[in-house]
N, C-alpha and C positions, 0 to 999 in steps of 0.2 A: 408642367402643366400641359396637356394634351390643346390648347390653343395657342400654345408659346412654342411649342418642341415637336410639332405636326410633322416639320422635314425630318426628323429624327426619327418616327418610328417607321421604320423601314424591316424588306423581309429577310429574312435569316442569312441568305444566299448573298446578301448584298452587304452584310458586314466583313471586314478585311483584316483577320488577324495577322500581325505581324509578330511572330513569336521571339527573333531575334531580338528585339525591342520593348520586349514585355508589355505589348498593347494592340487594342484592335481601333481600326474607325468605322463608323457608320455615319450616313448623313454628313458630312464634314464634322462631326464631333470625334475626339480623341479620347480613347479611355485607356491609362494606365495600369498596369499591374498593383494592386493594395487600394483604388478608388473604390465606393461603395455605389455598387448598382442595386437598383432593384427590380422584381418584374411581377404585373399582375398576371398570376395562372390564369385569371380569368378571364383577360383582355389580350392577354400576350403585349402590356405597353411597358419598356423601360424607361425607367425612370431614375437621371443618373444622380442617386443620392441615396442616404439610408432612411427608408421612411418610416414611422413608427408602424407597428402593429397591433392588431388587437386581438386575442385568443378568442375561438367562435366557443361558444356558450349557450347550452341547453337549458338551461337553470329558470328559464322563465316558464311557469307552470304552463301560459297560456299555449304554449308551439308543444309539449310535451301533451299537454290534453288534444290538441288537434292531430299529433303523429298517432296516440292511440288510438284516434279513430279511425286514422290512416291504416292503424295494423288490425282490426279487428276486419278489416275489408279482405286483407292480401290474405293471397294462400303460398307466395313466392317469396323462398326464405332470402331473409338479406344479411350477409356475412360482410367482414372487413377485410382487405389488405393489412397486414402488421411486421412487422418486422423483430420487436423490443418491446419488452413488459412496458414501457409507457404507453406505444402506439395503442397495445391490446386494452390497458386501461382507458384510452381517450376511445378506442370503438367502443369498449361497454356501455362508457357513459352515452355515445352516442344513438346507441338502442341494437349493435348486432351480437347477430344470433350465434356467433361463432368467428373463425377466424378461418376465410377460403384460401390465405396464401401468406405463407413464410417464407422470403425470402431468402435462405440461408446465406448464400453470397455476403448479402450486404452486414452480417456479422464478420465476415471474413475480413472486410476494409476497414476494419474498426481497430485503432492505433495499437494497440497491446495484443495484437494477434497478425496483422500484414506483416509483419518479419519473420514469426513463424508458416505462414502460408509460402512468404518467399522460399524461404529455407526447405520446405517441402516441395515445392517445384525445382530448387535448384539442385536436388537431390541427386548423384551421382549413379546412384545403386538404389536398387528396391529396400536394403535394411535401413539405409539411413534416410529414405522416404518415408518408409513406417513409423521410424521414431519420428520425425518432423508432427506425422499427422496426426499420434499419439499426444503428444502437445496441445495439439486443439481440443482433443478431447473434454477435457473440463470447463473450457470458453464454451463449448456449445451446449454441454448440458447446464449450465448454471443461467445460457440465455432460455434456453425451453423449461426449464422449473420456473422462472420468472412467467414467462407466457402462460404455462399450465396456468398456474397461481391465479394469474387477473384473467383468465376465462374460466376459474370452476363452474365445472358443471355443462360446459358447451364443447363443442368440438372444436379442434386444432388442426387445420392442414398445412404440413410443411412438407416443401419442396425442397429435395435432394439438390445438389450444387447443380445450375448449368450455364453460366457462361464460360467461355474457354479460359483456358490458365493464363494465356501472355493477359488478361486485363488485371491480372493481379501483381504481374512485374514492374511495370514502370509506364508511367504516363508521359508523353512526349517531351515535357521539360525535362523528366528525371532521364530518359534516354538521350536526348542532348545533350545533359551534363556530363552523363559519363561519358560519350564520344568525346565532349571537351578534356575533360581530365585525363583522359587516354591519349591524348595526341600531345598534351603539354608534357605528360610522364616518358613519352618516346622523345620529344624534342630535347628533355633533358636528360634523357639519357639516365634515369634514375628508377628509384623500387621497382625492381622486375617483380617482388613479390604483388604488389598491388596491381601491377601491370597485368600481371597473369590470371588474378580474380575478376578483373574488369573485361578481359578478353573471355573468359568463361560466362561472366554473366551477360555480356552482350551476345555470343553467340547462342545461349542459351534462349536468350527474349528473339533473336532472328528465325531460331529454328521452330519456332512455335509460333510466328506469324503463318497468317493465313490470307489466300486471295480473298473467300470470303468469309469471314470467320461466323456469320450467324446461321451458317450450312454448315459448318466445319465440327473441328472435334471439341463437341461441348453435350449437356445434356446427360442420357444415358450414354451415349458415347465412351462421354470421359468416365462415366462409372463403372463401363466394363470393360476397358483396359485399364482403369487404375482404381480396381475394387478396394482398393483398402482406403479409401477416401469415402465413397458410400458406406461402408461395414463400419466407418470410425462413427460418422452421423447419424445413423441407425441404432448404433451402439449409445449413441448420447440422447436423441430423444426417448430411448426407451429406458433407460437410468431413468431420467428427467421423470417421466411417467411415472415411473415406480416410485421414486422418492418423494413427488407430488402426493402419489396414492397414498403413501405410508403416514404422510402427513394428513387427511382427511380429504384432500383434494379430489374432485370428480373429475378423472383424463381423459380425453375422447381422444387419441391421436391420426390422425391421418396422416400416411406416409406417402405422399405424392412422387411418381418416376416422371422426370420431362422428355420429353420430345422422342417419344416412343412411336416408331412410324413402320415397324417391322411386330408380328407375332412371336418372334424371337429372342428379339431387345427385350422385349414387356415380359417376357417367359424367364428371359434367366434371370433380369435383374430383381425380380420378385422374388425366385426361388433365393437367392444372396440374399434380399432384405429380410425374409421369414426367416432366415434359417440365424440371422447375428440375432433379431428379434426374440425368437423363441428363447434361444441363449440366453439372455440375460434374464428374461424372466424366469427361468430356470435357477438362474445363479442368486435372484435376488428374494425367490421366493413368493412373489407380488402376483397375481391375476390382471393384465390389465387387457381391455378387449382393443385392438386396433384393427384399422383394415388399410391394405396396400392399393394405391390407386394410378393414375396417369394422368398428365397434362396433355389433352388432346391438340394439338400445334401445327402438326403435319398434315397436310391433306389428305395421305394416304393411311394416316390413322383413322380418318372418319369414316372413310370408305370401308377398310376391314375392321369397323368397330364392333361388328359381331363377332370375330374372331379374337380382340383384344380385350373384351369384355369376357372371354373365358376365363382370363388371368386378372383381370382389373376390378376390383371392387366397387371403384367410382369414377368417373370422370371429372376433369377440370376442364373446361375450354380456355385455352390460354390465346385467346383470339389476338394480340398483339403480332404474335409471329404469326397466326394463323394469315392474318389480314395480310401480312408481308410477302407470306409464301406464296398465298394465292393470286394475289395484284401482280407479284414480279416486281414490290415497289420497296427500295429500301426503306428502311425507318431512318437512317443517319443522314441522307442524300433526299428523299423526298423533297423538302424545301425548295431545291433546285430547279423544282416544276409545275408541282401541285398547287402554288396560288396562280400560276396561268390555267391549268386546266379549271381549276375553280370560277375563275373569271370567263372563260369560254364554254361554262358550263357543259364540261366533258365528263365533272364526278357533280352528283348533287351537295358532296359536303367531305373534310377531310375523312377517308374510312378508318384511320389510326384513332378518331376522336367518336364518330357516328359511325356504327354496324352497317357495313354493309348487307345488306338481308338479303339481296337478289344472289350475290356468288357467295360470299362468306357464311351469311345466314343460311342459305342450302346444304353446305356441308354440314352445318352445325345439325340440322334440321336430321340429313341422312344420318350423321354419326349417333344422334339420339335414337333413331327409331334402329337402327340395327344394332348398335349396343344392348336395348330393352328387348331385341328380341330373344338374345343371350340368356339376359338376365333383366329381369322384368322388376325387379326393386332396385336397380342400380339408382346411385345419388349421382345426378349432375349437378355441376356449375359451372359458373364463368368468373376468369378471374384477372381477365386483360382490363384495359383501361375501361372500356366499354361498360363495365357494370354499373358506373351511376348516371349514365345517360340517357334518362327518361324514355326515347324512342327505343334504345337497344333493350333497355328491362323489359318494356312491352312486349315485344319479340322475344325474350328467354322465356314469358309468362306463356304467350301464345304457343309455343316450341313443349312445353311443358318440363321447364329446367326446374330441378327443386330450390336454386338458391341463386344469386348474384351475388357477388365480394366486388367491393371497391373499396377506395379510401374512405378512411374513418369521416373525414369531413364531407364527403360525399353522401356518407348513411341517411342523412334527412331527407334525399332527394330520391335515393332510390328508395327507403320505405313508400313515398308518397306516390313514387311513379308506379310501383307494385300493385296498389289500390288503387291505381286508377284503371291501372290495365286491365285487372278483373272487373272491375265496374263495368268497363266499353264492353270485354265481353260478355259480359253475362247480359247486356243490354243489346249486342248483337245477335246475341241466341234467342231473345225473347222479341225478335221481329224489329229493331233498330230503338234510338233513343226515345226512352221515355221523361215524362215531365217531371 
């Protein structure tokens, strides 16, 4: 309870993690591996126990009637971020008008495919890597078929693989355990085959490490240097779309290329994507309309949006990375100083929670204006954490976005905020608030 555990509510950088002992300490409390903790996602409160959770429910007719009123006022579309068919169904229940972001890397972490992903990364030659990539194809295809069925008649924006490959190989504990096993085998002078396998895996992990992985070999850069990965994903998307369409599902796939910062990256990746997508349509004999767009998350992309729009059929602003790169704040390390900045009034709010309209927002405004200068009907959305935050939603309305996309559970807030934004804009246009 807050009144008795106030001393335990510490900042994230006050937590001391002791990996070798499988525990962490905070506020004089010790939490060991296997202990249950619960986190209130709204307040950040940490509770030392497993708490009963209540599934959100919008079955109340009064709530649905109220949100229906809001929907009649808003002009800004509201989509959801969803990575599974279950998430997609939940999003639709909460009023989503489509999916603005499917993060395909989340599918790679599933227990039935992470060994194949690691096999792909560890491959010593192109033929072996391609063989591993092909093993992933049916998993991805089935995932997408489920999502298309859940969103029947609504658009689905699917982002191709974004994170750096080292994230799939081993977490810190697995890496440490491999080192310990290697040292033990070496001391006992036994099992040279296992030693060699461990050496190869450790060397591969070390070779993939980067000083700043969020600015490294990821996103479209990965798709350019290892095009077989993106080719497999595009094939899975289009085969799933054709299969679902043959079953009577109305599909609207939108394939999104992440992290583009140059025209050359966008042009080459789009050409590769279109080549695979069109080949699948011919092979399966199904006519499915699709779009190829990009995620604007590199500041340079916003500044040259007019040139990128020559090749991108839609934009989606990834404000998590755009905020990180604009401020120069690492999302992973910002907790070390952000509380002090907030306390001293150096920033008005956490920029990763509330969109910085003055700086990041200006890049977005420029990106929209320049993108639509080239392609007036350019569909534009936002899919970062800001998509469900009310003041950020109002900003998206003001700059003329097509839609916002947020967590399924934030959809009611986003729908209401979009309606309020339009009402405020209309009142301002009329000369001030009306009674």
